[in-house]
C-alpha positions, -999 to 999 in steps of 0.1 A, spaced: 1 0 1 13 33 -8 25 59 20 3 87 30 10 121 25 23 143 54 1 175 40 -22 182 13 -37 219 5 -68 227 22 -90 230 -8 -79 197 -21 -85 181 14 -120 192 16 -127 180 -16 -114 148 -13 -131 140 18 -164 149 6 -172 183 25 -175 201 -6 -188 189 -39 -163 201 -62 -125 213 -57 -133 246 -78 -159 252 -48 -135 243 -21 -111 269 -37 -140 293 -36 -148 290 0 -111 295 9 -108 327 -14 -140 342 1 -123 340 34 -146 312 51 -119 285 59 -99 291 91 -72 264 97 -65 267 137 -81 297 137 -65 316 108 -81 324 74 -62 307 47 -58 306 12 -67 276 -10 -31 265 -12 -26 264 26 -10 229 38 -32 206 64 -18 182 84 -33 154 110 -45 172 142 -52 208 126 -87 220 132 -106 233 101 -138 259 106 -157 267 75 -191 281 61 -208 258 32 -246 260 24 -251 283 52 -239 258 78 -205 262 101 -187 232 101 -156 224 124 -136 192 117 -104 181 131 -81 162 106 -71 126 112 -57 115 80 -45 135 50 -56 121 16 -51 141 -18 -73 121 -40 -111 120 -37 -119 88 -18 -153 67 -9 -175 79 17 -168 52 44 -127 62 40 -135 100 39 -155 95 74 -124 80 90 -103 110 78 -116 136 101 -134 140 134 -170 162 130 -172 186 159 -198 209 140 -230 221 156 -261 202 148 -280 218 118 -311 239 125 -343 223 125 -365 225 90 -391 249 113 -365 269 127 -355 279 89 -372 314 79 -390 307 45 -396 334 18 -432 349 18 -451 335 -11 -476 355 -29 -504 340 -49 -497 333 -87 -513 365 -104 -516 387 -74 -496 413 -89 -471 437 -71 -472 441 -35 -492 472 -21 -473 499 0 -493 481 31 -481 447 21 -444 459 12 -440 475 47 -452 447 66 -428 426 44 -399 447 53 -409 445 91 -409 410 88 -375 409 76 -362 436 103 -356 460 72 -359 498 83 -389 518 66 -380 535 33 
């Protein structure tokens, strides 16, 4: 069996252990400043090694993982689960997610009164 690498790029590792769908998406998350390794914001080329704690925001959810094994090629889900320890808080329940108000089809534009109530619902200041 081949030796495991000592370190890997953070974007490659996030993609390899299936925490992001594509590597380019992992790079975008890093470039946007949503990835922290051991408390510092990092670029996509930052090397990760076992023991590093990675905080990142993806799909509107905060994830906290500790690297236990470094991989550079995408692996299957059972192997990927062994590569990190997930310390993320549980996702919010479906009921707690604020939905977008839906207007009946053909109802036209909202009236001034309706618009004010919508802005109040979202906590926006009155125009």
